[in-house]
Backbone as XML, in Angstrom:
<?xml version="1.0"?>
<chain id="A" units="angstrom">
  <residue number="1" name="MET">
    <atom name="N" x="-6.313" y="35.111" z="13.392"/>
    <atom name="CA" x="-5.082" y="35.324" z="12.660"/>
    <atom name="C" x="-4.124" y="34.155" z="12.841"/>
  </residue>
  <residue number="2" name="LEU">
    <atom name="N" x="-3.944" y="33.699" z="14.068"/>
    <atom name="CA" x="-3.018" y="32.614" z="14.350"/>
    <atom name="C" x="-3.450" y="31.333" z="13.636"/>
  </residue>
  <residue number="3" name="GLY">
    <atom name="N" x="-4.752" y="31.066" z="13.567"/>
    <atom name="CA" x="-5.267" y="29.865" z="12.915"/>
    <atom name="C" x="-4.923" y="29.815" z="11.443"/>
  </residue>
  <residue number="4" name="ARG">
    <atom name="N" x="-4.814" y="30.969" z="10.794"/>
    <atom name="CA" x="-4.473" y="30.983" z="9.372"/>
    <atom name="C" x="-2.981" y="30.758" z="9.143"/>
  </residue>
  <residue number="5" name="LEU">
    <atom name="N" x="-2.160" y="31.031" z="10.121"/>
    <atom name="CA" x="-0.723" y="30.887" z="9.965"/>
    <atom name="C" x="-0.234" y="29.470" z="10.228"/>
  </residue>
  <residue number="6" name="MET">
    <atom name="N" x="-0.941" y="28.732" z="11.058"/>
    <atom name="CA" x="-0.520" y="27.379" z="11.414"/>
    <atom name="C" x="-1.184" y="26.351" z="10.511"/>
  </residue>
  <residue number="7" name="PRO">
    <atom name="N" x="-0.367" y="25.470" z="9.915"/>
    <atom name="CA" x="-0.974" y="24.407" z="9.101"/>
    <atom name="C" x="-1.876" y="23.530" z="9.958"/>
  </residue>
  <residue number="8" name="ARG">
    <atom name="N" x="-3.013" y="23.180" z="9.405"/>
    <atom name="CA" x="-3.971" y="22.339" z="10.117"/>
    <atom name="C" x="-4.126" y="21.008" z="9.407"/>
  </residue>
  <residue number="9" name="GLU">
    <atom name="N" x="-4.730" y="20.120" z="10.038"/>
    <atom name="CA" x="-5.086" y="18.757" z="9.661"/>
    <atom name="C" x="-4.530" y="18.236" z="8.335"/>
  </residue>
  <residue number="10" name="GLY">
    <atom name="N" x="-4.639" y="18.945" z="7.275"/>
    <atom name="CA" x="-4.149" y="18.434" z="6.000"/>
    <atom name="C" x="-5.100" y="17.434" z="5.379"/>
  </residue>
  <residue number="11" name="ARG">
    <atom name="N" x="-4.544" y="16.540" z="4.605"/>
    <atom name="CA" x="-5.347" y="15.585" z="3.836"/>
    <atom name="C" x="-5.156" y="14.156" z="4.321"/>
  </residue>
  <residue number="12" name="PHE">
    <atom name="N" x="-4.955" y="13.962" z="5.598"/>
    <atom name="CA" x="-4.616" y="12.636" z="6.115"/>
    <atom name="C" x="-5.632" y="11.558" z="5.742"/>
  </residue>
  <residue number="13" name="PHE">
    <atom name="N" x="-6.908" y="11.839" z="5.926"/>
    <atom name="CA" x="-7.913" y="10.816" z="5.667"/>
    <atom name="C" x="-8.006" y="10.486" z="4.187"/>
  </residue>
  <residue number="14" name="ASP">
    <atom name="N" x="-7.812" y="11.477" z="3.322"/>
    <atom name="CA" x="-7.765" y="11.207" z="1.881"/>
    <atom name="C" x="-6.597" y="10.278" z="1.555"/>
  </residue>
  <residue number="15" name="LEU">
    <atom name="N" x="-5.457" y="10.549" z="2.162"/>
    <atom name="CA" x="-4.281" y="9.713" z="1.925"/>
    <atom name="C" x="-4.482" y="8.299" z="2.466"/>
  </residue>
  <residue number="16" name="PHE">
    <atom name="N" x="-5.085" y="8.178" z="3.648"/>
    <atom name="CA" x="-5.383" y="6.841" z="4.195"/>
    <atom name="C" x="-6.300" y="6.073" z="3.242"/>
  </residue>
  <residue number="17" name="ASN">
    <atom name="N" x="-7.319" y="6.742" z="2.732"/>
    <atom name="CA" x="-8.256" y="6.090" z="1.814"/>
    <atom name="C" x="-7.573" y="5.689" z="0.512"/>
  </residue>
  <residue number="18" name="GLN">
    <atom name="N" x="-6.706" y="6.549" z="-0.007"/>
    <atom name="CA" x="-5.978" y="6.218" z="-1.230"/>
    <atom name="C" x="-5.092" y="4.988" z="-1.009"/>
  </residue>
  <residue number="19" name="HIS">
    <atom name="N" x="-4.438" y="4.951" z="0.144"/>
    <atom name="CA" x="-3.564" y="3.813" z="0.445"/>
    <atom name="C" x="-4.390" y="2.538" z="0.629"/>
  </residue>
  <residue number="20" name="ALA">
    <atom name="N" x="-5.518" y="2.650" z="1.301"/>
    <atom name="CA" x="-6.390" y="1.485" z="1.486"/>
    <atom name="C" x="-6.869" y="0.950" z="0.135"/>
  </residue>
  <residue number="21" name="ASP">
    <atom name="N" x="-7.153" y="1.855" z="-0.796"/>
    <atom name="CA" x="-7.543" y="1.428" z="-2.143"/>
    <atom name="C" x="-6.430" y="0.623" z="-2.804"/>
  </residue>
  <residue number="22" name="ARG">
    <atom name="N" x="-5.187" y="1.039" z="-2.606"/>
    <atom name="CA" x="-4.042" y="0.311" z="-3.174"/>
    <atom name="C" x="-3.908" y="-1.070" z="-2.525"/>
  </residue>
  <residue number="23" name="ILE">
    <atom name="N" x="-4.173" y="-1.152" z="-1.237"/>
    <atom name="CA" x="-4.125" y="-2.453" z="-0.553"/>
    <atom name="C" x="-5.147" y="-3.409" z="-1.169"/>
  </residue>
  <residue number="24" name="VAL">
    <atom name="N" x="-6.344" y="-2.917" z="-1.381"/>
    <atom name="CA" x="-7.397" y="-3.750" z="-1.982"/>
    <atom name="C" x="-6.994" y="-4.164" z="-3.390"/>
  </residue>
  <residue number="25" name="GLU">
    <atom name="N" x="-6.484" y="-3.229" z="-4.180"/>
    <atom name="CA" x="-6.041" y="-3.549" z="-5.549"/>
    <atom name="C" x="-4.952" y="-4.620" z="-5.532"/>
  </residue>
  <residue number="26" name="GLY">
    <atom name="N" x="-3.972" y="-4.448" z="-4.661"/>
    <atom name="CA" x="-2.884" y="-5.421" z="-4.566"/>
    <atom name="C" x="-3.399" y="-6.798" z="-4.203"/>
  </residue>
  <residue number="27" name="ALA">
    <atom name="N" x="-4.320" y="-6.860" z="-3.262"/>
    <atom name="CA" x="-4.894" y="-8.144" z="-2.850"/>
    <atom name="C" x="-5.677" y="-8.783" z="-3.995"/>
  </residue>
  <residue number="28" name="GLN">
    <atom name="N" x="-6.406" y="-7.971" z="-4.744"/>
    <atom name="CA" x="-7.166" y="-8.508" z="-5.874"/>
    <atom name="C" x="-6.233" y="-9.091" z="-6.942"/>
  </residue>
  <residue number="29" name="HIS">
    <atom name="N" x="-5.125" y="-8.413" z="-7.183"/>
    <atom name="CA" x="-4.165" y="-8.930" z="-8.166"/>
    <atom name="C" x="-3.488" y="-10.204" z="-7.661"/>
  </residue>
  <residue number="30" name="LEU">
    <atom name="N" x="-3.235" y="-10.281" z="-6.359"/>
    <atom name="CA" x="-2.660" y="-11.508" z="-5.796"/>
    <atom name="C" x="-3.640" y="-12.675" z="-5.953"/>
  </residue>
  <residue number="31" name="VAL">
    <atom name="N" x="-4.915" y="-12.421" z="-5.723"/>
    <atom name="CA" x="-5.929" y="-13.466" z="-5.909"/>
    <atom name="C" x="-5.955" y="-13.915" z="-7.371"/>
  </residue>
  <residue number="32" name="GLN">
    <atom name="N" x="-5.949" y="-12.946" z="-8.296"/>
    <atom name="CA" x="-5.941" y="-13.292" z="-9.725"/>
    <atom name="C" x="-4.703" y="-14.099" z="-10.088"/>
  </residue>
  <residue number="33" name="MET">
    <atom name="N" x="-3.569" y="-13.711" z="-9.524"/>
    <atom name="CA" x="-2.328" y="-14.425" z="-9.796"/>
    <atom name="C" x="-2.434" y="-15.874" z="-9.339"/>
  </residue>
  <residue number="34" name="MET">
    <atom name="N" x="-2.981" y="-16.084" z="-8.160"/>
    <atom name="CA" x="-3.102" y="-17.438" z="-7.619"/>
    <atom name="C" x="-4.139" y="-18.255" z="-8.380"/>
  </residue>
  <residue number="35" name="GLN">
    <atom name="N" x="-5.220" y="-17.616" z="-8.787"/>
    <atom name="CA" x="-6.267" y="-18.341" z="-9.509"/>
    <atom name="C" x="-5.814" y="-18.763" z="-10.904"/>
  </residue>
  <residue number="36" name="HIS">
    <atom name="N" x="-4.885" y="-18.013" z="-11.499"/>
    <atom name="CA" x="-4.410" y="-18.302" z="-12.858"/>
    <atom name="C" x="-2.912" y="-18.598" z="-12.846"/>
  </residue>
  <residue number="37" name="TYR">
    <atom name="N" x="-2.471" y="-19.225" z="-11.779"/>
    <atom name="CA" x="-1.042" y="-19.440" z="-11.562"/>
    <atom name="C" x="-0.375" y="-20.229" z="-12.686"/>
  </residue>
  <residue number="38" name="ALA">
    <atom name="N" x="-1.058" y="-21.196" z="-13.250"/>
    <atom name="CA" x="-0.474" y="-22.039" z="-14.292"/>
    <atom name="C" x="-0.209" y="-21.266" z="-15.585"/>
  </residue>
  <residue number="39" name="ASP">
    <atom name="N" x="-0.864" y="-20.150" z="-15.763"/>
    <atom name="CA" x="-0.702" y="-19.330" z="-16.968"/>
    <atom name="C" x="0.421" y="-18.316" z="-16.710"/>
  </residue>
  <residue number="40" name="ALA">
    <atom name="N" x="1.627" y="-18.635" z="-17.185"/>
    <atom name="CA" x="2.811" y="-17.818" z="-16.882"/>
    <atom name="C" x="2.665" y="-16.346" z="-17.284"/>
  </residue>
  <residue number="41" name="PRO">
    <atom name="N" x="2.121" y="-16.021" z="-18.463"/>
    <atom name="CA" x="1.974" y="-14.596" z="-18.804"/>
    <atom name="C" x="1.017" y="-13.850" z="-17.860"/>
  </residue>
  <residue number="42" name="VAL">
    <atom name="N" x="-0.061" y="-14.513" z="-17.464"/>
    <atom name="CA" x="-0.995" y="-13.887" z="-16.519"/>
    <atom name="C" x="-0.311" y="-13.717" z="-15.168"/>
  </residue>
  <residue number="43" name="ARG">
    <atom name="N" x="0.395" y="-14.737" z="-14.740"/>
    <atom name="CA" x="1.114" y="-14.678" z="-13.466"/>
    <atom name="C" x="2.080" y="-13.500" z="-13.454"/>
  </residue>
  <residue number="44" name="GLN">
    <atom name="N" x="2.840" y="-13.319" z="-14.532"/>
    <atom name="CA" x="3.792" y="-12.206" z="-14.600"/>
    <atom name="C" x="3.080" y="-10.863" z="-14.660"/>
  </residue>
  <residue number="45" name="ARG">
    <atom name="N" x="1.986" y="-10.804" z="-15.404"/>
    <atom name="CA" x="1.226" y="-9.547" z="-15.494"/>
    <atom name="C" x="0.701" y="-9.137" z="-14.121"/>
  </residue>
  <residue number="46" name="GLU">
    <atom name="N" x="0.196" y="-10.100" z="-13.367"/>
    <atom name="CA" x="-0.327" y="-9.796" z="-12.033"/>
    <atom name="C" x="0.803" y="-9.383" z="-11.087"/>
  </residue>
  <residue number="47" name="LEU">
    <atom name="N" x="1.949" y="-10.052" z="-11.191"/>
    <atom name="CA" x="3.100" y="-9.679" z="-10.375"/>
    <atom name="C" x="3.548" y="-8.256" z="-10.705"/>
  </residue>
  <residue number="48" name="ASP">
    <atom name="N" x="3.600" y="-7.918" z="-11.973"/>
    <atom name="CA" x="3.976" y="-6.554" z="-12.384"/>
    <atom name="C" x="2.977" y="-5.522" z="-11.851"/>
  </residue>
  <residue number="49" name="ALA">
    <atom name="N" x="1.703" y="-5.879" z="-11.894"/>
    <atom name="CA" x="0.671" y="-4.960" z="-11.380"/>
    <atom name="C" x="0.855" y="-4.742" z="-9.884"/>
  </residue>
  <residue number="50" name="ILE">
    <atom name="N" x="1.143" y="-5.805" z="-9.148"/>
    <atom name="CA" x="1.372" y="-5.683" z="-7.701"/>
    <atom name="C" x="2.579" y="-4.793" z="-7.437"/>
  </residue>
  <residue number="51" name="ASP">
    <atom name="N" x="3.639" y="-4.955" z="-8.218"/>
    <atom name="CA" x="4.829" y="-4.109" z="-8.062"/>
    <atom name="C" x="4.486" y="-2.634" z="-8.280"/>
  </residue>
  <residue number="52" name="GLN">
    <atom name="N" x="3.719" y="-2.344" z="-9.313"/>
    <atom name="CA" x="3.323" y="-0.958" z="-9.592"/>
    <atom name="C" x="2.455" y="-0.392" z="-8.471"/>
  </residue>
  <residue number="53" name="ILE">
    <atom name="N" x="1.544" y="-1.190" z="-7.989"/>
    <atom name="CA" x="0.650" y="-0.749" z="-6.911"/>
    <atom name="C" x="1.451" y="-0.472" z="-5.651"/>
  </residue>
  <residue number="54" name="GLU">
    <atom name="N" x="2.407" y="-1.335" z="-5.342"/>
    <atom name="CA" x="3.229" y="-1.142" z="-4.149"/>
    <atom name="C" x="4.056" y="0.135" z="-4.264"/>
  </residue>
  <residue number="55" name="THR">
    <atom name="N" x="4.588" y="0.411" z="-5.439"/>
    <atom name="CA" x="5.346" y="1.645" z="-5.658"/>
    <atom name="C" x="4.446" y="2.868" z="-5.487"/>
  </residue>
  <residue number="56" name="SER">
    <atom name="N" x="3.242" y="2.784" z="-6.000"/>
    <atom name="CA" x="2.276" y="3.870" z="-5.850"/>
    <atom name="C" x="1.925" y="4.102" z="-4.382"/>
  </residue>
  <residue number="57" name="ALA">
    <atom name="N" x="1.769" y="3.017" z="-3.652"/>
    <atom name="CA" x="1.449" y="3.114" z="-2.223"/>
    <atom name="C" x="2.620" y="3.697" z="-1.437"/>
  </residue>
  <residue number="58" name="ASP">
    <atom name="N" x="3.848" y="3.357" z="-1.841"/>
    <atom name="CA" x="5.021" y="3.950" z="-1.186"/>
    <atom name="C" x="5.014" y="5.463" z="-1.310"/>
  </residue>
  <residue number="59" name="LYS">
    <atom name="N" x="4.620" y="5.955" z="-2.476"/>
    <atom name="CA" x="4.537" y="7.413" z="-2.682"/>
    <atom name="C" x="3.506" y="8.036" z="-1.744"/>
  </residue>
  <residue number="60" name="ILE">
    <atom name="N" x="2.404" y="7.355" z="-1.551"/>
    <atom name="CA" x="1.370" y="7.846" z="-0.634"/>
    <atom name="C" x="1.903" y="7.845" z="0.796"/>
  </residue>
  <residue number="61" name="THR">
    <atom name="N" x="2.631" y="6.793" z="1.147"/>
    <atom name="CA" x="3.229" y="6.718" z="2.483"/>
    <atom name="C" x="4.177" y="7.888" z="2.707"/>
  </residue>
  <residue number="62" name="HIS">
    <atom name="N" x="5.043" y="8.141" z="1.744"/>
    <atom name="CA" x="5.996" y="9.249" z="1.867"/>
    <atom name="C" x="5.283" y="10.599" z="1.934"/>
  </residue>
  <residue number="63" name="GLU">
    <atom name="N" x="4.239" y="10.741" z="1.137"/>
    <atom name="CA" x="3.464" y="11.983" z="1.154"/>
    <atom name="C" x="2.802" y="12.187" z="2.518"/>
  </residue>
  <residue number="64" name="THR">
    <atom name="N" x="2.300" y="11.117" z="3.088"/>
    <atom name="CA" x="1.658" y="11.200" z="4.406"/>
    <atom name="C" x="2.661" y="11.600" z="5.484"/>
  </residue>
  <residue number="65" name="VAL">
    <atom name="N" x="3.826" y="10.980" z="5.465"/>
    <atom name="CA" x="4.854" y="11.293" z="6.457"/>
    <atom name="C" x="5.336" y="12.736" z="6.284"/>
  </residue>
  <residue number="66" name="ALA">
    <atom name="N" x="5.515" y="13.175" z="5.044"/>
    <atom name="CA" x="5.924" y="14.568" z="4.797"/>
    <atom name="C" x="4.858" y="15.532" z="5.306"/>
  </residue>
  <residue number="67" name="LEU">
    <atom name="N" x="3.596" y="15.225" z="5.056"/>
    <atom name="CA" x="2.506" y="16.065" z="5.542"/>
    <atom name="C" x="2.486" y="16.086" z="7.068"/>
  </residue>
  <residue number="68" name="LEU">
    <atom name="N" x="2.755" y="14.958" z="7.667"/>
    <atom name="CA" x="2.793" y="14.866" z="9.130"/>
    <atom name="C" x="3.859" y="15.798" z="9.706"/>
  </residue>
  <residue number="69" name="HIS">
    <atom name="N" x="5.002" y="15.883" z="9.041"/>
    <atom name="CA" x="6.100" y="16.715" z="9.530"/>
    <atom name="C" x="5.835" y="18.211" z="9.390"/>
  </residue>
  <residue number="70" name="LYS">
    <atom name="N" x="4.970" y="18.580" z="8.451"/>
    <atom name="CA" x="4.738" y="20.011" z="8.268"/>
    <atom name="C" x="3.366" y="20.486" z="8.768"/>
  </residue>
  <residue number="71" name="THR">
    <atom name="N" x="2.601" y="19.586" z="9.356"/>
    <atom name="CA" x="1.280" y="19.948" z="9.870"/>
    <atom name="C" x="1.361" y="20.155" z="11.376"/>
  </residue>
  <residue number="72" name="PHE">
    <atom name="N" x="0.879" y="21.300" z="11.818"/>
    <atom name="CA" x="0.932" y="21.630" z="13.237"/>
    <atom name="C" x="-0.161" y="20.914" z="14.020"/>
  </residue>
  <residue number="73" name="ILE">
    <atom name="N" x="-1.388" y="20.969" z="13.507"/>
    <atom name="CA" x="-2.530" y="20.349" z="14.184"/>
    <atom name="C" x="-2.973" y="19.147" z="13.350"/>
  </residue>
  <residue number="74" name="THR">
    <atom name="N" x="-2.867" y="17.958" z="13.930"/>
    <atom name="CA" x="-3.251" y="16.737" z="13.229"/>
    <atom name="C" x="-4.589" y="16.228" z="13.768"/>
  </residue>
  <residue number="75" name="PRO">
    <atom name="N" x="-5.299" y="15.411" z="12.959"/>
    <atom name="CA" x="-6.617" y="14.941" z="13.401"/>
    <atom name="C" x="-6.554" y="13.997" z="14.594"/>
  </residue>
  <residue number="76" name="PHE">
    <atom name="N" x="-5.434" y="13.307" z="14.772"/>
    <atom name="CA" x="-5.195" y="12.494" z="15.963"/>
    <atom name="C" x="-3.691" y="12.391" z="16.166"/>
  </residue>
  <residue number="77" name="ASP">
    <atom name="N" x="-3.275" y="11.701" z="17.183"/>
    <atom name="CA" x="-1.886" y="11.676" z="17.617"/>
    <atom name="C" x="-0.913" y="11.387" z="16.469"/>
  </residue>
  <residue number="78" name="ARG">
    <atom name="N" x="0.178" y="12.133" z="16.420"/>
    <atom name="CA" x="1.187" y="11.982" z="15.376"/>
    <atom name="C" x="1.742" y="10.568" z="15.298"/>
  </residue>
  <residue number="79" name="GLU">
    <atom name="N" x="2.044" y="10.000" z="16.448"/>
    <atom name="CA" x="2.588" y="8.640" z="16.464"/>
    <atom name="C" x="1.584" y="7.645" z="15.893"/>
  </residue>
  <residue number="80" name="ASP">
    <atom name="N" x="0.312" y="7.844" z="16.190"/>
    <atom name="CA" x="-0.727" y="6.950" z="15.670"/>
    <atom name="C" x="-0.845" y="7.078" z="14.152"/>
  </residue>
  <residue number="81" name="ILE">
    <atom name="N" x="-0.735" y="8.300" z="13.646"/>
    <atom name="CA" x="-0.787" y="8.516" z="12.192"/>
    <atom name="C" x="0.393" y="7.809" z="11.535"/>
  </residue>
  <residue number="82" name="HIS">
    <atom name="N" x="1.566" y="7.994" z="12.100"/>
    <atom name="CA" x="2.763" y="7.372" z="11.539"/>
    <atom name="C" x="2.660" y="5.845" z="11.604"/>
  </residue>
  <residue number="83" name="GLN">
    <atom name="N" x="2.202" y="5.329" z="12.725"/>
    <atom name="CA" x="2.052" y="3.880" z="12.871"/>
    <atom name="C" x="1.020" y="3.330" z="11.885"/>
  </residue>
  <residue number="84" name="LEU">
    <atom name="N" x="-0.098" y="4.029" z="11.725"/>
    <atom name="CA" x="-1.148" y="3.569" z="10.811"/>
    <atom name="C" x="-0.633" y="3.489" z="9.383"/>
  </residue>
  <residue number="85" name="ILE">
    <atom name="N" x="-0.026" y="4.558" z="8.887"/>
    <atom name="CA" x="0.416" y="4.548" z="7.491"/>
    <atom name="C" x="1.557" y="3.560" z="7.296"/>
  </residue>
  <residue number="86" name="SER">
    <atom name="N" x="2.405" y="3.393" z="8.300"/>
    <atom name="CA" x="3.502" y="2.420" z="8.200"/>
    <atom name="C" x="2.968" y="0.998" z="8.147"/>
  </residue>
  <residue number="87" name="GLN">
    <atom name="N" x="1.985" y="0.702" z="8.963"/>
    <atom name="CA" x="1.421" y="-0.639" z="8.963"/>
    <atom name="C" x="0.601" y="-0.905" z="7.698"/>
  </residue>
  <residue number="88" name="MET">
    <atom name="N" x="-0.041" y="0.121" z="7.178"/>
    <atom name="CA" x="-0.734" y="-0.042" z="5.905"/>
    <atom name="C" x="0.288" y="-0.357" z="4.804"/>
  </residue>
  <residue number="89" name="ASP">
    <atom name="N" x="1.419" y="0.335" z="4.849"/>
    <atom name="CA" x="2.474" y="0.087" z="3.868"/>
    <atom name="C" x="3.034" y="-1.330" z="4.011"/>
  </residue>
  <residue number="90" name="ASP">
    <atom name="N" x="3.135" y="-1.798" z="5.245"/>
    <atom name="CA" x="3.617" y="-3.163" z="5.490"/>
    <atom name="C" x="2.722" y="-4.206" z="4.822"/>
  </residue>
  <residue number="91" name="ILE">
    <atom name="N" x="1.428" y="-3.950" z="4.790"/>
    <atom name="CA" x="0.495" y="-4.902" z="4.172"/>
    <atom name="C" x="0.852" y="-5.107" z="2.704"/>
  </residue>
  <residue number="92" name="LEU">
    <atom name="N" x="1.074" y="-4.003" z="1.995"/>
    <atom name="CA" x="1.412" y="-4.130" z="0.580"/>
    <atom name="C" x="2.812" y="-4.677" z="0.373"/>
  </residue>
  <residue number="93" name="ASP">
    <atom name="N" x="3.733" y="-4.334" z="1.252"/>
    <atom name="CA" x="5.076" y="-4.912" z="1.161"/>
    <atom name="C" x="5.000" y="-6.433" z="1.274"/>
  </residue>
  <residue number="94" name="LEU">
    <atom name="N" x="4.199" y="-6.916" z="2.205"/>
    <atom name="CA" x="4.057" y="-8.361" z="2.398"/>
    <atom name="C" x="3.305" y="-9.014" z="1.241"/>
  </residue>
  <residue number="95" name="THR">
    <atom name="N" x="2.326" y="-8.322" z="0.700"/>
    <atom name="CA" x="1.606" y="-8.828" z="-0.474"/>
    <atom name="C" x="2.581" y="-9.009" z="-1.629"/>
  </residue>
  <residue number="96" name="GLN">
    <atom name="N" x="3.419" y="-7.996" z="-1.831"/>
    <atom name="CA" x="4.429" y="-8.058" z="-2.882"/>
    <atom name="C" x="5.430" y="-9.194" z="-2.598"/>
  </residue>
  <residue number="97" name="ASP">
    <atom name="N" x="5.845" y="-9.330" z="-1.351"/>
    <atom name="CA" x="6.777" y="-10.398" z="-0.982"/>
    <atom name="C" x="6.200" y="-11.786" z="-1.281"/>
  </residue>
  <residue number="98" name="VAL">
    <atom name="N" x="4.933" y="-11.975" z="-0.963"/>
    <atom name="CA" x="4.289" y="-13.268" z="-1.236"/>
    <atom name="C" x="4.279" y="-13.535" z="-2.734"/>
  </residue>
  <residue number="99" name="ALA">
    <atom name="N" x="3.862" y="-12.567" z="-3.515"/>
    <atom name="CA" x="3.784" y="-12.734" z="-4.970"/>
    <atom name="C" x="5.161" y="-13.036" z="-5.553"/>
  </residue>
  <residue number="100" name="GLU">
    <atom name="N" x="6.158" y="-12.287" z="-5.130"/>
    <atom name="CA" x="7.512" y="-12.500" z="-5.645"/>
    <atom name="C" x="8.070" y="-13.857" z="-5.221"/>
  </residue>
  <residue number="101" name="SER">
    <atom name="N" x="7.821" y="-14.245" z="-3.979"/>
    <atom name="CA" x="8.338" y="-15.521" z="-3.470"/>
    <atom name="C" x="7.714" y="-16.704" z="-4.183"/>
  </residue>
  <residue number="102" name="VAL">
    <atom name="N" x="6.439" y="-16.652" z="-4.440"/>
    <atom name="CA" x="5.750" y="-17.740" z="-5.132"/>
    <atom name="C" x="6.354" y="-17.925" z="-6.522"/>
  </residue>
  <residue number="103" name="VAL">
    <atom name="N" x="6.623" y="-16.812" z="-7.201"/>
    <atom name="CA" x="7.206" y="-16.896" z="-8.546"/>
    <atom name="C" x="8.672" y="-17.300" z="-8.471"/>
  </residue>
  <residue number="104" name="LEU">
    <atom name="N" x="9.424" y="-16.679" z="-7.586"/>
    <atom name="CA" x="10.862" y="-16.952" z="-7.459"/>
    <atom name="C" x="11.150" y="-18.410" z="-7.154"/>
  </residue>
  <residue number="105" name="TYR">
    <atom name="N" x="10.400" y="-18.977" z="-6.216"/>
    <atom name="CA" x="10.626" y="-20.357" z="-5.811"/>
    <atom name="C" x="9.772" y="-21.341" z="-6.604"/>
  </residue>
  <residue number="106" name="ASP">
    <atom name="N" x="9.042" y="-20.827" z="-7.607"/>
    <atom name="CA" x="8.186" y="-21.640" z="-8.477"/>
    <atom name="C" x="7.344" y="-22.614" z="-7.657"/>
  </residue>
  <residue number="107" name="ILE">
    <atom name="N" x="6.674" y="-22.070" z="-6.678"/>
    <atom name="CA" x="5.821" y="-22.875" z="-5.805"/>
    <atom name="C" x="4.626" y="-23.338" z="-6.607"/>
  </residue>
  <residue number="108" name="GLN">
    <atom name="N" x="4.439" y="-24.621" z="-6.637"/>
    <atom name="CA" x="3.330" y="-25.196" z="-7.382"/>
    <atom name="C" x="2.107" y="-25.296" z="-6.474"/>
  </residue>
  <residue number="109" name="LEU">
    <atom name="N" x="1.045" y="-24.728" z="-6.905"/>
    <atom name="CA" x="-0.186" y="-24.736" z="-6.122"/>
    <atom name="C" x="-0.979" y="-25.998" z="-6.409"/>
  </residue>
  <residue number="110" name="VAL">
    <atom name="N" x="-1.491" y="-26.571" z="-5.362"/>
    <atom name="CA" x="-2.313" y="-27.773" z="-5.488"/>
    <atom name="C" x="-3.766" y="-27.361" z="-5.295"/>
  </residue>
  <residue number="111" name="THR">
    <atom name="N" x="-4.577" y="-27.717" z="-6.255"/>
    <atom name="CA" x="-6.007" y="-27.394" z="-6.145"/>
    <atom name="C" x="-6.760" y="-28.651" z="-5.752"/>
  </residue>
  <residue number="112" name="PRO">
    <atom name="N" x="-7.776" y="-28.496" z="-4.924"/>
    <atom name="CA" x="-8.548" y="-29.664" z="-4.467"/>
    <atom name="C" x="-9.363" y="-30.294" z="-5.576"/>
  </residue>
</chain>
């Protein structure tokens, strides 16, 4: 009876996997942006895609933290879950920062 009343584990691993997928997508768009940097419309399209992906990942981060607050039994330590999802979010934040900075400062890439 008690086991049915207390929230258990939740969907943490699904959320981690969804966020990891967004990290990979963001990185792929950053690579495309750099490979086609001279093409301004492509560069902007890739930057916009990275922005959308980062926003999507933020929602996953918030969902994970909300689930953490309402779940009694977690698959591993609460602090570790919070640290993991926060650091995963940092990856996409930095990916977005790199993309925005390259465009903002009009950094010209030199190819060998």
